[in-house]
ZADO-1210 file (C-alpha; in nm, 4 decimals, padded with zeros to 6 digits):
<atoms>
<atom x="09.0905" y="09.0235" z="11.6196" code="MET" pos="1"/>
<atom x="09.2388" y="08.7598" z="11.3957" code="PHE" pos="2"/>
<atom x="09.5781" y="08.5909" z="11.3960" code="ARG" pos="3"/>
<atom x="09.6350" y="08.4348" z="11.0527" code="LEU" pos="4"/>
<atom x="09.8972" y="08.1604" z="11.0263" code="ILE" pos="5"/>
<atom x="10.0154" y="07.9077" z="10.7674" code="ASN" pos="6"/>
<atom x="10.0131" y="07.5401" z="10.8679" code="VAL" pos="7"/>
<atom x="10.1515" y="07.3045" z="10.6030" code="ASP" pos="8"/>
<atom x="10.0634" y="07.5510" z="10.3268" code="GLY" pos="9"/>
<atom x="09.7061" y="07.5971" z="10.4469" code="ARG" pos="10"/>
<atom x="09.5595" y="07.9113" z="10.6007" code="ALA" pos="11"/>
<atom x="09.4639" y="07.8786" z="10.9650" code="ALA" pos="12"/>
<atom x="09.3675" y="08.0942" z="11.2593" code="LEU" pos="13"/>
<atom x="09.5467" y="08.0720" z="11.5913" code="GLN" pos="14"/>
<atom x="09.3690" y="08.0981" z="11.9215" code="GLN" pos="15"/>
<atom x="09.5752" y="08.0384" z="12.2309" code="GLY" pos="16"/>
<atom x="09.7798" y="07.7241" z="12.1838" code="GLY" pos="17"/>
<atom x="09.5544" y="07.5819" z="11.9111" code="ASP" pos="18"/>
<atom x="09.5040" y="07.6281" z="11.5400" code="TRP" pos="19"/>
<atom x="09.1890" y="07.6107" z="11.3305" code="TYR" pos="20"/>
<atom x="09.1954" y="07.5349" z="10.9604" code="GLU" pos="21"/>
<atom x="09.0370" y="07.8397" z="10.7991" code="LEU" pos="22"/>
<atom x="08.8609" y="07.6601" z="10.5104" code="ALA" pos="23"/>
<atom x="08.6859" y="07.4242" z="10.7530" code="THR" pos="24"/>
<atom x="08.5963" y="07.7015" z="10.9956" code="LEU" pos="25"/>
<atom x="08.4491" y="07.9138" z="10.7141" code="ALA" pos="26"/>
<atom x="08.2966" y="07.6283" z="10.5128" code="GLY" pos="27"/>
<atom x="08.4783" y="07.7724" z="10.2098" code="ASP" pos="28"/>
<atom x="08.7513" y="07.5590" z="10.0453" code="PRO" pos="29"/>
<atom x="08.9036" y="07.8630" z="09.8711" code="SER" pos="30"/>
<atom x="09.0162" y="07.9955" z="10.2102" code="LEU" pos="31"/>
<atom x="09.2642" y="07.7087" z="10.2403" code="ALA" pos="32"/>
<atom x="09.5073" y="07.9198" z="10.0346" code="ASP" pos="33"/>
<atom x="09.6898" y="08.1677" z="10.2600" code="PRO" pos="34"/>
<atom x="09.7034" y="08.4190" z="09.9735" code="MET" pos="35"/>
<atom x="09.3232" y="08.4086" z="09.9374" code="VAL" pos="36"/>
<atom x="09.2929" y="08.4559" z="10.3129" code="ALA" pos="37"/>
<atom x="09.5196" y="08.7629" z="10.2987" code="VAL" pos="38"/>
<atom x="09.3113" y="08.9099" z="10.0161" code="ALA" pos="39"/>
<atom x="08.9940" y="08.8471" z="10.2184" code="ARG" pos="40"/>
<atom x="09.1355" y="08.9784" z="10.5463" code="HIS" pos="41"/>
<atom x="08.8190" y="09.1810" z="10.6159" code="GLU" pos="42"/>
<atom x="08.6409" y="08.8502" z="10.6929" code="GLU" pos="43"/>
<atom x="08.8999" y="08.7100" z="10.9320" code="LEU" pos="44"/>
<atom x="08.7999" y="08.8784" z="11.2590" code="SER" pos="45"/>
<atom x="08.4454" y="08.7406" z="11.2310" code="ALA" pos="46"/>
<atom x="08.5853" y="08.3952" z="11.1540" code="LEU" pos="47"/>
<atom x="08.8230" y="08.4219" z="11.4509" code="GLN" pos="48"/>
<atom x="08.5171" y="08.4615" z="11.6753" code="GLU" pos="49"/>
<atom x="08.3963" y="08.1170" z="11.5606" code="ARG" pos="50"/>
<atom x="08.7056" y="07.9512" z="11.7078" code="CYS" pos="51"/>
<atom x="08.5613" y="07.9588" z="12.0603" code="GLY" pos="52"/>
<atom x="08.2732" y="07.7289" z="11.9626" code="ALA" pos="53"/>
<atom x="08.4712" y="07.5123" z="11.7188" code="ALA" pos="54"/>
<atom x="08.6923" y="07.2112" z="11.7770" code="THR" pos="55"/>
<atom x="09.0588" y="07.2992" z="11.7182" code="PRO" pos="56"/>
<atom x="09.2271" y="07.1317" z="11.4237" code="THR" pos="57"/>
<atom x="09.5251" y="07.0685" z="11.6470" code="GLY" pos="58"/>
<atom x="09.7752" y="07.2058" z="11.8947" code="PRO" pos="59"/>
<atom x="10.0083" y="07.4748" z="11.7648" code="LEU" pos="60"/>
<atom x="10.3066" y="07.3078" z="11.9331" code="ALA" pos="61"/>
<atom x="10.2709" y="07.0040" z="11.7027" code="ALA" pos="62"/>
<atom x="10.3189" y="07.1939" z="11.3728" code="VAL" pos="63"/>
<atom x="10.5853" y="07.3914" z="11.1913" code="THR" pos="64"/>
<atom x="10.4544" y="07.7220" z="11.0625" code="LEU" pos="65"/>
<atom x="10.5145" y="07.8436" z="10.7111" code="GLY" pos="66"/>
<atom x="10.5226" y="08.2074" z="10.6051" code="PRO" pos="67"/>
<atom x="10.1796" y="08.3676" z="10.6525" code="PRO" pos="68"/>
<atom x="10.2244" y="08.5252" z="10.3063" code="VAL" pos="69"/>
<atom x="10.3905" y="08.2432" z="10.1111" code="PRO" pos="70"/>
<atom x="10.3736" y="08.3864" z="09.7583" code="ARG" pos="71"/>
<atom x="10.3865" y="08.7670" z="09.7666" code="PRO" pos="72"/>
<atom x="10.3852" y="08.9395" z="09.4298" code="ALA" pos="73"/>
<atom x="10.6435" y="09.1913" z="09.5479" code="GLN" pos="74"/>
<atom x="10.8595" y="09.2480" z="09.8543" code="VAL" pos="75"/>
<atom x="10.9989" y="09.5938" z="09.9305" code="PHE" pos="76"/>
<atom x="11.2265" y="09.7004" z="10.2109" code="GLY" pos="77"/>
<atom x="11.3222" y="10.0444" z="10.3341" code="ILE" pos="78"/>
<atom x="11.6922" y="10.0831" z="10.4046" code="GLY" pos="79"/>
<atom x="11.8409" y="10.2973" z="10.6791" code="LEU" pos="80"/>
<atom x="11.5015" y="10.3605" z="10.8342" code="ASN" pos="81"/>
<atom x="11.6353" y="10.3357" z="11.1911" code="TYR" pos="82"/>
<atom x="11.8650" y="10.6113" z="11.3155" code="LEU" pos="83"/>
<atom x="12.0702" y="10.3726" z="11.5320" code="ASP" pos="84"/>
<atom x="12.1264" y="10.1300" z="11.2432" code="HIS" pos="85"/>
<atom x="12.2328" y="10.4082" z="11.0082" code="ALA" pos="86"/>
<atom x="12.4825" y="10.5210" z="11.2714" code="GLY" pos="87"/>
<atom x="12.6286" y="10.1748" z="11.3285" code="GLU" pos="88"/>
<atom x="12.6641" y="10.1201" z="10.9535" code="SER" pos="89"/>
<atom x="12.8434" y="10.4537" z="10.9101" code="GLY" pos="90"/>
<atom x="12.5949" y="10.5692" z="10.6460" code="MET" pos="91"/>
<atom x="12.4157" y="10.9004" z="10.6249" code="GLU" pos="92"/>
<atom x="12.0392" y="10.9070" z="10.6483" code="LEU" pos="93"/>
<atom x="11.8904" y="10.9352" z="10.2985" code="PRO" pos="94"/>
<atom x="11.6791" y="11.2405" z="10.2132" code="SER" pos="95"/>
<atom x="11.4144" y="11.0123" z="10.0600" code="VAL" pos="96"/>
<atom x="11.3358" y="10.6522" z="10.1612" code="PRO" pos="97"/>
<atom x="11.5955" y="10.4048" z="10.0310" code="MET" pos="98"/>
<atom x="11.3734" y="10.1375" z="09.8771" code="VAL" pos="99"/>
<atom x="11.5110" y="09.7964" z="09.7827" code="PHE" pos="100"/>
<atom x="11.3546" y="09.4670" z="09.6833" code="THR" pos="101"/>
<atom x="11.3848" y="09.1202" z="09.8239" code="LYS" pos="102"/>
<atom x="11.2956" y="08.8502" z="09.5748" code="PHE" pos="103"/>
<atom x="10.9708" y="08.6721" z="09.6733" code="PRO" pos="104"/>
<atom x="11.1591" y="08.3413" z="09.6444" code="SER" pos="105"/>
<atom x="11.3523" y="08.4269" z="09.9641" code="CYS" pos="106"/>
<atom x="11.0382" y="08.4283" z="10.1820" code="ILE" pos="107"/>
<atom x="11.0380" y="08.1521" z="10.4452" code="ALA" pos="108"/>
<atom x="10.8535" y="08.0552" z="10.7598" code="GLY" pos="109"/>
<atom x="10.9381" y="08.2000" z="11.1003" code="PRO" pos="110"/>
<atom x="11.1473" y="07.9024" z="11.2142" code="THR" pos="111"/>
<atom x="11.2993" y="07.8069" z="10.8790" code="ALA" pos="112"/>
<atom x="11.6599" y="07.6966" z="10.8591" code="THR" pos="113"/>
<atom x="11.8578" y="07.9725" z="10.6891" code="VAL" pos="114"/>
<atom x="12.1606" y="07.8411" z="10.4973" code="PRO" pos="115"/>
<atom x="12.4279" y="08.1114" z="10.5156" code="LEU" pos="116"/>
<atom x="12.5805" y="08.2284" z="10.1883" code="SER" pos="117"/>
<atom x="12.9099" y="08.3465" z="10.3346" code="GLY" pos="118"/>
<atom x="13.0932" y="08.4776" z="10.6358" code="GLY" pos="119"/>
<atom x="12.9450" y="08.8272" z="10.6413" code="SER" pos="120"/>
<atom x="12.5754" y="08.7544" z="10.6913" code="VAL" pos="121"/>
<atom x="12.3846" y="09.0026" z="10.9064" code="ASP" pos="122"/>
<atom x="12.0211" y="09.0276" z="11.0157" code="TRP" pos="123"/>
<atom x="11.7747" y="09.2910" z="11.1236" code="GLU" pos="124"/>
<atom x="11.4329" y="09.2504" z="11.2848" code="VAL" pos="125"/>
<atom x="11.1639" y="09.4221" z="11.0784" code="GLU" pos="126"/>
<atom x="10.7967" y="09.5067" z="11.0992" code="ILE" pos="127"/>
<atom x="10.6312" y="09.3611" z="10.7899" code="VAL" pos="128"/>
<atom x="10.3299" y="09.5461" z="10.6501" code="ALA" pos="129"/>
<atom x="10.1161" y="09.3021" z="10.4505" code="VAL" pos="130"/>
<atom x="09.9239" y="09.4769" z="10.1750" code="ILE" pos="131"/>
<atom x="09.5899" y="09.3042" z="10.1274" code="GLY" pos="132"/>
<atom x="09.4727" y="09.4604" z="09.8020" code="HIS" pos="133"/>
<atom x="09.6293" y="09.6002" z="09.4897" code="GLU" pos="134"/>
<atom x="09.7511" y="09.9436" z="09.5875" code="ALA" pos="135"/>
<atom x="09.8791" y="10.2078" z="09.3498" code="THR" pos="136"/>
<atom x="09.8999" y="10.5801" z="09.4182" code="GLY" pos="137"/>
<atom x="09.7573" y="10.5454" z="09.7691" code="VAL" pos="138"/>
<atom x="09.7463" y="10.8710" z="09.9659" code="ALA" pos="139"/>
<atom x="09.9429" y="10.8701" z="10.2911" code="VAL" pos="140"/>
<atom x="09.6181" y="10.9292" z="10.4801" code="SER" pos="141"/>
<atom x="09.4726" y="10.6080" z="10.3302" code="ASP" pos="142"/>
<atom x="09.7787" y="10.3840" z="10.3646" code="ALA" pos="143"/>
<atom x="09.6569" y="10.1893" z="10.6696" code="TRP" pos="144"/>
<atom x="09.3348" y="10.1019" z="10.4848" code="ASP" pos="145"/>
<atom x="09.5119" y="09.8829" z="10.2269" code="VAL" pos="146"/>
<atom x="09.6915" y="09.6683" z="10.4834" code="LEU" pos="147"/>
<atom x="09.5731" y="09.3179" z="10.5625" code="ALA" pos="148"/>
<atom x="09.7799" y="09.3410" z="10.8783" code="GLY" pos="149"/>
<atom x="10.1249" y="09.3341" z="11.0302" code="LEU" pos="150"/>
<atom x="10.3709" y="09.0577" z="11.1088" code="THR" pos="151"/>
<atom x="10.7386" y="09.0307" z="11.1943" code="LEU" pos="152"/>
<atom x="11.0303" y="08.9400" z="10.9764" code="GLY" pos="153"/>
<atom x="11.4043" y="08.9184" z="10.9485" code="GLN" pos="154"/>
<atom x="11.5909" y="09.1054" z="10.6765" code="ASP" pos="155"/>
<atom x="11.8900" y="08.8769" z="10.6341" code="ILE" pos="156"/>
<atom x="12.1735" y="09.0184" z="10.4259" code="SER" pos="157"/>
<atom x="12.5038" y="08.8947" z="10.2901" code="ASP" pos="158"/>
<atom x="12.6921" y="09.2207" z="10.3432" code="ARG" pos="159"/>
<atom x="12.9859" y="09.1184" z="10.1189" code="ALA" pos="160"/>
<atom x="12.7488" y="09.0694" z="09.8243" code="VAL" pos="161"/>
<atom x="12.5380" y="09.3739" z="09.9111" code="GLN" pos="162"/>
<atom x="12.8323" y="09.6116" z="09.9455" code="LEU" pos="163"/>
<atom x="13.0685" y="09.4621" z="09.6842" code="ALA" pos="164"/>
<atom x="13.0778" y="09.7810" z="09.4779" code="ASP" pos="165"/>
<atom x="12.9649" y="10.1419" z="09.4773" code="GLN" pos="166"/>
<atom x="12.6850" y="10.2128" z="09.4564" code="PRO" pos="167"/>
<atom x="12.5841" y="09.9096" z="09.6626" code="PRO" pos="168"/>
<atom x="12.3401" y="09.6594" z="09.5142" code="GLN" pos="169"/>
<atom x="12.1040" y="09.5433" z="09.7865" code="PHE" pos="170"/>
<atom x="11.8701" y="09.2938" z="09.6188" code="SER" pos="171"/>
<atom x="12.1077" y="09.0055" z="09.5480" code="MET" pos="172"/>
<atom x="12.2662" y="09.0018" z="09.8931" code="GLY" pos="173"/>
<atom x="11.9238" y="09.0119" z="10.0601" code="LYS" pos="174"/>
<atom x="11.7528" y="08.7451" z="09.8500" code="SER" pos="175"/>
<atom x="11.9360" y="08.4178" z="09.9034" code="PHE" pos="176"/>
<atom x="11.7132" y="08.1214" z="09.9919" code="GLY" pos="177"/>
<atom x="11.5265" y="08.1739" z="10.3237" code="ALA" pos="178"/>
<atom x="11.6744" y="08.5253" z="10.3684" code="TYR" pos="179"/>
<atom x="11.3237" y="08.6591" z="10.4312" code="GLY" pos="180"/>
<atom x="11.1681" y="08.4611" z="10.7176" code="PRO" pos="181"/>
<atom x="10.8354" y="08.6116" z="10.8272" code="ILE" pos="182"/>
<atom x="10.5692" y="08.5328" z="11.0830" code="GLY" pos="183"/>
<atom x="10.4550" y="08.3598" z="11.2868" code="PRO" pos="184"/>
<atom x="10.1181" y="08.5228" z="11.2130" code="GLY" pos="185"/>
<atom x="09.9483" y="08.8272" z="11.0693" code="ILE" pos="186"/>
<atom x="09.7400" y="09.0427" z="11.3011" code="VAL" pos="187"/>
<atom x="09.5178" y="09.3350" z="11.1942" code="PRO" pos="188"/>
<atom x="09.6472" y="09.6892" z="11.2322" code="VAL" pos="189"/>
<atom x="09.3572" y="09.7510" z="11.4732" code="ASP" pos="190"/>
<atom x="09.5412" y="09.5291" z="11.7227" code="ALA" pos="191"/>
<atom x="09.7760" y="09.8209" z="11.7877" code="PHE" pos="192"/>
<atom x="09.6609" y="10.1177" z="11.9919" code="GLU" pos="193"/>
<atom x="09.9357" y="10.3401" z="11.8490" code="ASP" pos="194"/>
<atom x="10.0104" y="10.2491" z="11.4914" code="ARG" pos="195"/>
</atoms>
């Protein structure tokens, strides 16, 4: 199973403590773009198998990783989706999912420096579902089929901006520069026994 990472803006696969430039491994220059690699995620597990016989591009410890999805078209979050968090925030659970957006410009790598916008900045660990293909009107039963994979992220929020008025306005307070660090890598949904 693959582990897709972004090294200096180029798609790569991680195996152990090493990384392999994807375009070189595949012999396909278009796969240097992490966004192309995400769109072609069906090919990545077979390419990951080539790593064992290939020479690593370099050690993972010597690089700083960028976001595995550096230029998403859209970023959606689901608010109050954890019972404990809803309780600690003093908010009632919504009857339908509370969807908000984070601007794509806030996406950053997993170890990016996050400049704080004020004194009321909060964070939450999130599971990030990376959609690999255009998906509109997808049936619940088919939802896993449109995912390129999963990664981790932080939903960083300036609570003073987010909750400045009623109703609250989530997008601005959640979209300051680097308020959406993700990574380090994308793994396929098949990597999880219990999705």
